[in-house]
N, C-alpha and C positions, 0 to 999 in steps of 0.2 A: 097713211095706213099701209102697214107692210104686206107684201104679197109673195106668193111662191111662183117662181118663173121656171120655165123649162125652155132652154135654148139648145136646139138639136141641129145636127147636120151630118153629112157623110164624112168618112175618114178624110183627114187632111184639109178640112175647111177652116181651121183656125179656132176651134172651140177653146182649147186650153189657152191660146194666145189672148182670146177675148176675156177669158176669166182673169188672167194676170193683168190685163189692162184695167178691168174693173177694180181688182185689188189695189192697183197702183193709184187709180183715181180716188178711192176712199182714203187711202193712207196719206196721199199728198194733201188732203184736207184735214189731216189730223184725226181721222176716224179709224177705228179698229175693225179689221176683218178676221174671219176664222175660215181658213181654207182646209178642206177635207177631201179624201178620196178613199174609195174601198181598197182594201188589201187585195182583192181579186185582181186588180191592176198591179202586176208584179214589175212592170217596167219602171226602173229608176227608184225603187225602193219607196221611200216616203216623199220624194220630190215630184213636183210637176215639172216637165220638161217639154219645151216646144220644138218643133222641127226646125225652126229658124234661130234657135239659141236661148232665148230667156228662160229662166228657171226659177223655182221657188220651193222652199221647204213647206210642207203642210203643218198645220197645227196638230192634226191627228189623222190617223187612218183608222178604219173600221172593218170588222168582219160582218157577215150576214147575220150573225147572232147578236150584235151589239145594238143596244138601244141608244140611238143617237140623240133622242130628246133628253134622256137622263144625263148624258155626257155634256150637252150644252147647257142644261140646267145647272149642273155642278160646277163647270168650269168656264163657260163662255157667255154667261148672261149679259156681260158688259159690252158685247161686240155690236157694231153698227150693221153688219152685214155677214152672211154665211154663204161661202162659195163651195159648191160641190162639183168636182170633176169626175168623169166617167160614171155619170149618174144612172146609166142603164143597168149598172150592176147593183143598185139599191134593191132591197126587197120591197114588196108593197107596203109592209108594216113600216119600214123605214121612211117611205114617202109620206105615209100618213104621220109619222113622227115629226117630219119636217114641216108638214102643215100645222101641226100643234105648236111647233116653235114659232112659226109666223103669227098665229092667233094669240096664243098665251103670252109671248114675250115681245110681240110687235117688232120682230127682227126680219127684214127681208132675206129670203132664201133663193139664191140663183143656182140652178142645176144645169149643168153642161153635159151632153151625151149624145149617143147615137139613138135614133128613133126605131130604126130596123136592124135586124141581124143580117147577116150576109146571105141568108135564104130569102130575103125580102119580106119578112114577117114582122108585124108589130108585136106579136106575142112572143117573139124570140127573147126579148128583154123585158122582164116583168117590171123593172123599175121604170122603164120608158113608158110602158103601157099605163101604169098607175099615175105617172106624171101627166100623161096626156088626159087622163080622167079628171085630175084634181087641180092642176096648176091654174092660177089666175091668168097668167100670160104665157102663151106658147109662141116661140119665135124660131124661124128657120134661119140657119147660118148657111149661106150658099157657097158653093165651090163649082169648079168646072171639070169636065171629063177631059181625057186626052184629045178627044175630037173637037173640044170647044163648047159642046152643049153643057147645060146645066147638069151637074152629077147629083144624084139623089141616092145612089146605092154604094154601100161599103162592101166591096167584094173581096173575097179570099181567094188567094192564088197560092197553090202548093206545088213547089218546084216548077213555077212558071205556068201552071195549068189552072183554070178557073175551077174552083170547088163549089159544088152546089148542095152538099150535104155534109153533115158532121156535127160535132158539138158546137154550141154557141161560143165557148171560150176555148180558144186554141193558141197557145203561146209557142214561139219558135223553140224547138227542142234541141236545136244544134245539128240534128240528123237530117232534117228536111227544111227547105227554105219556105217560109210561110211569110207571105206579103199580103197586105190589104190595100186595095186601090179604090178610089171613088170613081164610079162610072155612071153614065146616063143609061137610060133603059135601052136605047138603040144598041150601044156597044155591048151591054150585058146580053141582049138577045142574040146578037151576032156571035158572040163568043160561046154561048150556050149551045147554039146549033152546031158549033164546030166539035163539040165533045163526042 
């Protein structure tokens, strides 16, 4: 029986790498996968790219207005698995559509994304919140902070300084240096006190 999975972790924990590994495993066994990502993720166009090199072209990208269920029903009913990168950018309705894909077509759907926004709020990413509510299986992908502790936070730094407020989505505009780093609560707290 197919299930909806949500695999989450802080920035840099290897979410996309794990997604690519799952795709490879299915395809190595002669099975067909459909890899998708939201257009909100403007990095690398329609490709998934990992920090350590491997990359892959998606089957399709989608906007917040797109009905993913209808797209899969029309073009991808024959796949053995659907893999979603940057799942935090899904709308709640799109998460519901993915659950309908699981139930109606018996296709497993594995979503990879952030659980928290950079302000440490679950509600910062409505796609993640809905996945936490609906997914059959929720798994954390772990990484470490610079200090060696378990990192659970994806923190935004603007021109080298910790940012604690601002829009959920902020892409480097070429004028300011925007970097995201995985931190533990201890390091986050220390850096926040320094502001």
